[in-house]
N, C-alpha and C positions, 0 to 999 in steps of 0.2 A: 504494500498499500504506499501510494506518495502523500507525503503531507502537505500543507499549505505551502510553507515555505519552497519545498523543493518544485511545485507546481509553479508560483511564483518565479523561481530561476529559468525554469522551463520556459515559460512566456516570455521572459527577458530576454534569454538567447534567440528566441525567432526575432525578436524587435532587433537586436543588435545585429543578427544575421542579414537583415532587410536593409538596415541603416549601413554596413559595411558595403553591399552591393550597391547601393543608390550612391554612395561617395563613389566607389568605383568608376560609375557608368559617368558619373559629374567628371570626374578625372580626364577622362576618355574623351568626353566632348569638349572640354577645356583645352587639351592636346590639341586637338583639330582645328580649333580656333587659333591656337598660338603656331601652327603651321600656316594657317592662312594670313595672319595678321601681323605674326613675328610676336617676339617676347615683352610685349605690353606690360608694364608693373601690374596694372589690375589684375592680370592672368596669373602672373607669379604669385602673387599675393594669395589670390583664391586657391589656386594649386597648392601652396604649401598650408595653407587651413586646412585643405580636404585631407591632406596627407596625415595633419597631426591629428583630425577628426578619425581617420581609419585606425593610426595608431591605440589611440585613446581606447576606441571600441573594441579592438583584437585584446586588449589587455583587459579588458572588463569580460570577453567571452572567455580568455583563458582562466579568468577568476574564477567564473562560475562554473567552466567543465572540470577544474580540477575539484571543487567542491562536491558537485554533482557525481563525477566517476564512479566513486567507492558507494554513493546511494544507489546509483542504478546497477551497478556490479552485486550489491546484496540483495536484489530482485530474486526471485524463484524461478521464474518462467525466462528460458532462454530468447526465446523470440521474440517477448517483450523487453528484453535487454537490448538485443539487436534494433529494434524500431526504436528505441529511444536514442540511443547511440548515434544512428543515422539520421533522425529527424533533426536532434537537438544539437549534439556536440559536433556532427559531421557539417550539419548544416542542410542536408536532403531535403526534398519535398515528398 
């Protein structure tokens, strides 16, 4: 059985994975703009902010995953463990 704290951590992982993916897409768009318009200071600044955001989200993800891994491993059903690991820790849908 999963407690409420664990459920909240799992939900947070979904949000974090989405935020990482979104920031990655934004970085790609900005890099395309920079290829077209050159290295404008505003692009470089936004790009650096997005990279810092990704670093922060990845740190949060590692922190939560390290807390959750043992909880997931303590579950009884192997299929349930695999599903939770793939969905939340690895970020698959």
